[in-house]
DRENTILUM-876737 format. One record per atom (N, C-alpha, C): residue number from 1; residue in one letter; chain; atom name; x, y, z. Coordinates in steps of 0.2 Angstrom, whole numbers, plus 5000, padded with zeros to 4 digits. Layout:
N
  pos  code  unit  site  east  north    up
  NUM     a     A    CA     X      Y     Z
...
//
This chain:
152
  pos  code  unit  site  east  north    up
    1     m     A     N  5169   5446  5349
    1     m     A    CA  5173   5449  5344
    1     m     A     C  5171   5457  5344
    2     s     A     N  5176   5461  5343
    2     s     A    CA  5175   5468  5342
    2     s     A     C  5172   5469  5335
    3     d     A     N  5172   5475  5332
    3     d     A    CA  5169   5476  5326
    3     d     A     C  5172   5472  5320
    4     p     A     N  5168   5467  5317
    4     p     A    CA  5171   5463  5312
    4     p     A     C  5174   5466  5306
    5     r     A     N  5172   5473  5305
    5     r     A    CA  5174   5476  5299
    5     r     A     C  5182   5478  5300
    6     t     A     N  5184   5477  5306
    6     t     A    CA  5192   5478  5307
    6     t     A     C  5196   5472  5306
    7     l     A     N  5192   5466  5304
    7     l     A    CA  5196   5460  5302
    7     l     A     C  5200   5461  5296
    8     t     A     N  5206   5458  5295
    8     t     A    CA  5210   5459  5290
    8     t     A     C  5211   5452  5287
    9     l     A     N  5214   5451  5281
    9     l     A    CA  5216   5445  5278
    9     l     A     C  5220   5441  5283
   10     a     A     N  5225   5444  5287
   10     a     A    CA  5229   5441  5291
   10     a     A     C  5226   5437  5297
   11     d     A     N  5220   5439  5298
   11     d     A    CA  5216   5436  5304
   11     d     A     C  5213   5429  5302
   12     f     A     N  5214   5427  5295
   12     f     A    CA  5212   5421  5293
   12     f     A     C  5218   5416  5291
   13     p     A     N  5218   5410  5294
   13     p     A    CA  5224   5406  5292
   13     p     A     C  5224   5403  5285
   14     v     A     N  5219   5402  5282
   14     v     A    CA  5218   5400  5275
   14     v     A     C  5216   5405  5270
   15     h     A     N  5219   5405  5265
   15     h     A    CA  5217   5410  5259
   15     h     A     C  5216   5406  5253
   16     r     A     N  5210   5408  5250
   16     r     A    CA  5208   5404  5244
   16     r     A     C  5206   5410  5238
   17     p     A     N  5211   5411  5233
   17     p     A    CA  5209   5415  5228
   17     p     A     C  5203   5412  5224
   18     v     A     N  5198   5417  5223
   18     v     A    CA  5192   5415  5219
   18     v     A     C  5191   5419  5213
   19     t     A     N  5188   5417  5208
   19     t     A    CA  5186   5420  5202
   19     t     A     C  5179   5421  5201
   20     t     A     N  5178   5427  5199
   20     t     A    CA  5171   5429  5197
   20     t     A     C  5170   5429  5190
   21     r     A     N  5164   5430  5188
   21     r     A    CA  5162   5430  5181
   21     r     A     C  5158   5436  5179
   22     w     A     N  5158   5438  5173
   22     w     A    CA  5154   5444  5171
   22     w     A     C  5147   5443  5173
   23     s     A     N  5144   5437  5172
   23     s     A    CA  5137   5436  5174
   23     s     A     C  5136   5436  5181
   24     d     A     N  5141   5436  5186
   24     d     A    CA  5140   5437  5193
   24     d     A     C  5137   5444  5195
   25     n     A     N  5139   5449  5191
   25     n     A    CA  5137   5456  5192
   25     n     A     C  5129   5456  5191
   26     d     A     N  5126   5460  5195
   26     d     A    CA  5119   5461  5194
   26     d     A     C  5117   5467  5191
   27     m     A     N  5111   5469  5190
   27     m     A    CA  5109   5475  5187
   27     m     A     C  5112   5482  5190
   28     y     A     N  5114   5481  5196
   28     y     A    CA  5117   5487  5199
   28     y     A     C  5125   5488  5198
   29     g     A     N  5128   5483  5195
   29     g     A    CA  5135   5483  5193
   29     g     A     C  5139   5480  5199
   30     h     A     N  5137   5476  5203
   30     h     A    CA  5141   5473  5208
   30     h     A     C  5139   5466  5209
   31     l     A     N  5143   5462  5213
   31     l     A    CA  5141   5455  5213
   31     l     A     C  5134   5454  5217
   32     n     A     N  5130   5449  5214
   32     n     A    CA  5124   5448  5217
   32     n     A     C  5125   5444  5223
   33     n     A     N  5120   5445  5228
   33     n     A    CA  5121   5443  5235
   33     n     A     C  5122   5435  5235
   34     a     A     N  5119   5431  5231
   34     a     A    CA  5119   5424  5230
   34     a     A     C  5126   5422  5228
   35     v     A     N  5130   5426  5225
   35     v     A    CA  5137   5424  5222
   35     v     A     C  5141   5423  5228
   36     y     A     N  5140   5428  5233
   36     y     A    CA  5145   5427  5239
   36     y     A     C  5144   5420  5242
   37     y     A     N  5138   5417  5243
   37     y     A    CA  5138   5411  5246
   37     y     A     C  5141   5406  5241
   38     e     A     N  5141   5406  5235
   38     e     A    CA  5144   5402  5230
   38     e     A     C  5152   5402  5231
   39     l     A     N  5154   5408  5232
   39     l     A    CA  5161   5409  5233
   39     l     A     C  5164   5406  5240
   40     f     A     N  5160   5407  5245
   40     f     A    CA  5161   5404  5251
   40     f     A     C  5161   5396  5251
   41     d     A     N  5156   5393  5248
   41     d     A    CA  5155   5386  5247
   41     d     A     C  5161   5383  5243
   42     s     A     N  5163   5387  5238
   42     s     A    CA  5169   5384  5234
   42     s     A     C  5175   5385  5237
   43     a     A     N  5176   5390  5241
   43     a     A    CA  5182   5391  5245
   43     a     A     C  5183   5385  5250
   44     i     A     N  5178   5384  5254
   44     i     A    CA  5179   5378  5259
   44     i     A     C  5180   5372  5256
   45     n     A     N  5176   5370  5251
   45     n     A    CA  5176   5364  5247
   45     n     A     C  5183   5363  5243
   46     g     A     N  5185   5368  5240
   46     g     A    CA  5192   5368  5237
   46     g     A     C  5197   5367  5241
   47     w     A     N  5197   5371  5247
   47     w     A    CA  5202   5370  5252
   47     w     A     C  5203   5363  5255
   48     q     A     N  5197   5360  5256
   48     q     A    CA  5197   5353  5258
   48     q     A     C  5199   5348  5253
   49     a     A     N  5197   5349  5247
   49     a     A    CA  5199   5345  5241
   49     a     A     C  5207   5345  5240
   50     e     A     N  5209   5351  5241
   50     e     A    CA  5217   5352  5240
   50     e     A     C  5221   5348  5245
   51     h     A     N  5218   5347  5251
   51     h     A    CA  5222   5343  5256
   51     h     A     C  5220   5336  5257
   52     l     A     N  5214   5334  5255
   52     l     A    CA  5211   5328  5257
   52     l     A     C  5208   5325  5251
   53     t     A     N  5208   5318  5251
   53     t     A    CA  5204   5314  5246
   53     t     A     C  5197   5314  5248
   54     i     A     N  5193   5318  5245
   54     i     A    CA  5185   5318  5246
   54     i     A     C  5181   5316  5240
   55     d     A     N  5177   5311  5241
   55     d     A    CA  5172   5309  5236
   55     d     A     C  5165   5309  5238
   56     p     A     N  5161   5314  5237
   56     p     A    CA  5155   5314  5240
   56     p     A     C  5150   5308  5238
   57     m     A     N  5152   5305  5232
   57     m     A    CA  5148   5300  5230
   57     m     A     C  5150   5293  5234
   58     t     A     N  5156   5292  5236
   58     t     A    CA  5158   5286  5239
   58     t     A     C  5160   5287  5247
   59     d     A     N  5161   5293  5249
   59     d     A    CA  5163   5293  5256
   59     d     A     C  5158   5291  5261
   60     a     A     N  5160   5288  5267
   60     a     A    CA  5155   5286  5272
   60     a     A     C  5152   5292  5275
   61     t     A     N  5155   5298  5275
   61     t     A    CA  5152   5304  5278
   61     t     A     C  5152   5310  5273
   62     q     A     N  5148   5314  5275
   62     q     A    CA  5147   5320  5270
   62     q     A     C  5146   5327  5275
   63     g     A     N  5149   5332  5273
   63     g     A    CA  5148   5338  5277
   63     g     A     C  5142   5342  5273
   64     v     A     N  5137   5344  5277
   64     v     A    CA  5131   5347  5274
   64     v     A     C  5131   5354  5277
   65     v     A     N  5128   5359  5274
   65     v     A    CA  5127   5366  5277
   65     v     A     C  5121   5365  5281
   66     a     A     N  5122   5367  5287
   66     a     A    CA  5116   5368  5292
   66     a     A     C  5114   5375  5293
   67     e     A     N  5118   5379  5292
   67     e     A    CA  5117   5386  5293
   67     e     A     C  5122   5391  5289
   68     s     A     N  5120   5396  5286
   68     s     A    CA  5124   5401  5283
   68     s     A     C  5122   5408  5284
   69     s     A     N  5126   5413  5284
   69     s     A    CA  5124   5420  5284
   69     s     A     C  5130   5424  5281
   70     c     A     N  5128   5430  5279
   70     c     A    CA  5133   5435  5276
   70     c     A     C  5132   5442  5278
   71     a     A     N  5137   5445  5281
   71     a     A    CA  5136   5453  5282
   71     a     A     C  5140   5456  5276
   72     f     A     N  5137   5461  5273
   72     f     A    CA  5140   5464  5267
   72     f     A     C  5142   5471  5269
   73     y     A     N  5149   5472  5268
   73     y     A    CA  5152   5479  5270
   73     y     A     C  5153   5483  5265
   74     a     A     N  5155   5481  5259
   74     a     A    CA  5157   5485  5253
   74     a     A     C  5156   5481  5247
   75     e     A     N  5154   5485  5242
   75     e     A    CA  5153   5482  5235
   75     e     A     C  5159   5479  5232
   76     v     A     N  5159   5474  5228
   76     v     A    CA  5164   5471  5224
   76     v     A     C  5161   5469  5218
   77     a     A     N  5164   5469  5212
   77     a     A    CA  5162   5467  5206
   77     a     A     C  5167   5464  5201
   78     f     A     N  5164   5460  5197
   78     f     A    CA  5168   5457  5191
   78     f     A     C  5172   5463  5188
   79     p     A     N  5178   5463  5186
   79     p     A    CA  5183   5457  5186
   79     p     A     C  5188   5458  5192
   80     t     A     N  5186   5461  5198
   80     t     A    CA  5190   5462  5203
   80     t     A     C  5193   5455  5206
   81     p     A     N  5199   5454  5206
   81     p     A    CA  5202   5448  5209
   81     p     A     C  5201   5448  5217
   82     l     A     N  5198   5442  5219
   82     l     A    CA  5196   5442  5226
   82     l     A     C  5199   5436  5229
   83     v     A     N  5199   5436  5236
   83     v     A    CA  5202   5430  5240
   83     v     A     C  5197   5429  5246
   84     v     A     N  5196   5423  5247
   84     v     A    CA  5192   5421  5253
   84     v     A     C  5196   5419  5259
   85     g     A     N  5196   5422  5265
   85     g     A    CA  5200   5420  5270
   85     g     A     C  5195   5415  5274
   86     i     A     N  5198   5410  5276
   86     i     A    CA  5194   5404  5280
   86     i     A     C  5197   5404  5287
   87     r     A     N  5193   5403  5292
   87     r     A    CA  5195   5401  5299
   87     r     A     C  5190   5397  5302
   88     v     A     N  5192   5393  5306
   88     v     A    CA  5187   5389  5310
   88     v     A     C  5187   5392  5317
   89     v     A     N  5180   5394  5319
   89     v     A    CA  5179   5397  5325
   89     v     A     C  5176   5393  5331
   90     r     A     N  5174   5387  5328
   90     r     A    CA  5171   5382  5333
   90     r     A     C  5171   5375  5330
   91     l     A     N  5174   5370  5333
   91     l     A    CA  5175   5363  5331
   91     l     A     C  5172   5359  5336
   92     g     A     N  5166   5356  5334
   92     g     A    CA  5162   5352  5339
   92     g     A     C  5164   5344  5337
   93     t     A     N  5160   5340  5340
   93     t     A    CA  5160   5333  5338
   93     t     A     C  5158   5331  5331
   94     s     A     N  5152   5334  5329
   94     s     A    CA  5150   5333  5322
   94     s     A     C  5149   5339  5318
   95     s     A     N  5150   5345  5321
   95     s     A    CA  5149   5351  5317
   95     s     A     C  5155   5356  5317
   96     v     A     N  5156   5360  5312
   96     v     A    CA  5161   5365  5312
   96     v     A     C  5158   5371  5310
   97     t     A     N  5160   5377  5313
   97     t     A    CA  5158   5383  5311
   97     t     A     C  5164   5387  5308
   98     y     A     N  5163   5390  5302
   98     y     A    CA  5168   5394  5299
   98     y     A     C  5166   5401  5299
   99     q     A     N  5171   5405  5299
   99     q     A    CA  5170   5412  5297
   99     q     A     C  5174   5413  5290
  100     l     A     N  5171   5417  5286
  100     l     A    CA  5174   5418  5279
  100     l     A     C  5174   5425  5278
  101     g     A     N  5180   5428  5276
  101     g     A    CA  5181   5435  5275
  101     g     A     C  5182   5435  5267
  102     l     A     N  5179   5440  5264
  102     l     A    CA  5180   5441  5257
  102     l     A     C  5184   5448  5256
  103     f     A     N  5189   5447  5253
  103     f     A    CA  5194   5453  5252
  103     f     A     C  5196   5454  5245
  104     v     A     N  5198   5460  5243
  104     v     A    CA  5201   5460  5236
  104     v     A     C  5208   5457  5237
  105     d     A     N  5210   5453  5232
  105     d     A    CA  5216   5449  5233
  105     d     A     C  5222   5454  5232
  106     p     A     N  5226   5455  5238
  106     p     A    CA  5232   5459  5237
  106     p     A     C  5238   5456  5233
  107     d     A     N  5238   5450  5232
  107     d     A    CA  5243   5447  5227
  107     d     A     C  5241   5448  5220
  108     r     A     N  5235   5449  5218
  108     r     A    CA  5233   5450  5211
  108     r     A     C  5231   5457  5210
  109     s     A     N  5230   5461  5215
  109     s     A    CA  5229   5468  5214
  109     s     A     C  5232   5472  5220
  110     p     A     N  5239   5473  5220
  110     p     A    CA  5243   5476  5225
  110     p     A     C  5240   5483  5228
  111     a     A     N  5237   5487  5224
  111     a     A    CA  5235   5494  5226
  111     a     A     C  5228   5494  5229
  112     a     A     N  5225   5488  5230
  112     a     A    CA  5218   5488  5232
  112     a     A     C  5217   5489  5239
  113     d     A     N  5211   5492  5241
  113     d     A    CA  5209   5493  5247
  113     d     A     C  5209   5486  5251
  114     a     A     N  5212   5486  5257
  114     a     A    CA  5213   5480  5261
  114     a     A     C  5207   5478  5265
  115     a     A     N  5202   5482  5266
  115     a     A    CA  5196   5482  5270
  115     a     A     C  5192   5475  5268
  116     i     A     N  5189   5472  5273
  116     i     A    CA  5185   5467  5272
  116     i     A     C  5179   5469  5268
  117     k     A     N  5177   5465  5264
  117     k     A    CA  5171   5467  5260
  117     k     A     C  5164   5463  5262
  118     a     A     N  5165   5457  5265
  118     a     A    CA  5160   5453  5267
  118     a     A     C  5162   5448  5272
  119     l     A     N  5158   5447  5277
  119     l     A    CA  5160   5442  5282
  119     l     A     C  5154   5436  5282
  120     g     A     N  5156   5430  5281
  120     g     A    CA  5151   5425  5281
  120     g     A     C  5152   5420  5287
  121     r     A     N  5147   5417  5288
  121     r     A    CA  5147   5412  5294
  121     r     A     C  5144   5406  5291
  122     w     A     N  5147   5400  5292
  122     w     A    CA  5145   5394  5288
  122     w     A     C  5146   5388  5293
  123     v     A     N  5140   5384  5294
  123     v     A    CA  5141   5379  5299
  123     v     A     C  5140   5372  5295
  124     h     A     N  5144   5368  5295
  124     h     A    CA  5144   5361  5292
  124     h     A     C  5142   5356  5297
  125     v     A     N  5138   5352  5296
  125     v     A    CA  5137   5346  5300
  125     v     A     C  5139   5340  5296
  126     e     A     N  5143   5336  5299
  126     e     A    CA  5145   5329  5296
  126     e     A     C  5139   5324  5297
  127     i     A     N  5137   5321  5292
  127     i     A    CA  5132   5316  5292
  127     i     A     C  5134   5309  5289
  128     d     A     N  5131   5304  5292
  128     d     A    CA  5133   5297  5289
  128     d     A     C  5129   5297  5282
  129     a     A     N  5133   5295  5277
  129     a     A    CA  5130   5296  5270
  129     a     A     C  5124   5291  5269
  130     k     A     N  5123   5286  5273
  130     k     A    CA  5118   5281  5272
  130     k     A     C  5112   5283  5276
  131     s     A     N  5113   5284  5283
  131     s     A    CA  5107   5285  5287
  131     s     A     C  5105   5293  5287
  132     r     A     N  5110   5297  5285
  132     r     A    CA  5108   5304  5284
  132     r     A     C  5108   5307  5291
  133     r     A     N  5111   5304  5296
  133     r     A    CA  5111   5307  5303
  133     r     A     C  5118   5310  5305
  134     s     A     N  5118   5314  5309
  134     s     A    CA  5125   5317  5311
  134     s     A     C  5129   5312  5314
  135     t     A     N  5136   5313  5313
  135     t     A    CA  5141   5308  5315
  135     t     A     C  5147   5312  5316
  136     p     A     N  5152   5309  5320
  136     p     A    CA  5158   5312  5322
  136     p     A     C  5162   5314  5315
  137     i     A     N  5165   5320  5315
  137     i     A    CA  5169   5322  5310
  137     i     A     C  5175   5317  5310
  138     p     A     N  5177   5314  5304
  138     p     A    CA  5182   5310  5303
  138     p     A     C  5189   5313  5305
  139     a     A     N  5193   5309  5308
  139     a     A    CA  5200   5311  5310
  139     a     A     C  5204   5315  5305
  140     h     A     N  5204   5313  5299
  140     h     A    CA  5208   5317  5294
  140     h     A     C  5205   5323  5292
  141     l     A     N  5199   5324  5292
  141     l     A    CA  5195   5330  5291
  141     l     A     C  5196   5335  5297
  142     r     A     N  5195   5332  5303
  142     r     A    CA  5196   5336  5310
  142     r     A     C  5203   5339  5310
  143     e     A     N  5208   5335  5308
  143     e     A    CA  5215   5338  5308
  143     e     A     C  5216   5344  5304
  144     l     A     N  5213   5344  5298
  144     l     A    CA  5213   5349  5293
  144     l     A     C  5210   5355  5296
  145     m     A     N  5204   5354  5299
  145     m     A    CA  5200   5360  5302
  145     m     A     C  5204   5363  5308
  146     q     A     N  5207   5359  5312
  146     q     A    CA  5211   5361  5318
  146     q     A     C  5217   5366  5315
  147     a     A     N  5219   5365  5309
  147     a     A    CA  5225   5369  5307
  147     a     A     C  5222   5376  5305
  148     a     A     N  5216   5377  5304
  148     a     A    CA  5213   5383  5303
  148     a     A     C  5209   5386  5309
  149     m     A     N  5210   5384  5315
  149     m     A    CA  5207   5386  5321
  149     m     A     C  5210   5393  5323
  150     t     A     N  5205   5397  5325
  150     t     A    CA  5207   5404  5328
  150     t     A     C  5202   5405  5333
  151     e     A     N  5203   5410  5337
  151     e     A    CA  5198   5413  5342
  151     e     A     C  5194   5419  5338
  152     a     A     N  5188   5418  5338
  152     a     A    CA  5184   5424  5335
  152     a     A     C  5184   5430  5340
//
């Protein structure tokens, strides 16, 4: 991939508007770094829940985070309306790698700067809920993930 700072919201097939809170700002007046991870986690899980019936208490498998990272490119702060772009860059037998772009939401803030603010990397491994060992991604979940695949 060339410079990831050139990514735009159009490079991500899935868009999830996210909301921040006053308490998400840190003493420097911008979102605390940990909040980005919460936004990414909520975007992925909200997208899946919107399209699939998922119950982590009763499903035979669960997606758990095996790896995550974030590159920060520009500050954002509450109450700026944000959107997380989601794309699948690798889909294996039992794991999926997402890229997550954080942008100011152009639908809720039309005059906003369109540049990417942060780029996350998120690896989920599907595990058997009882044995806690990796297991193949179920077909219904794999189908949803394939709809968000792009080349990184």
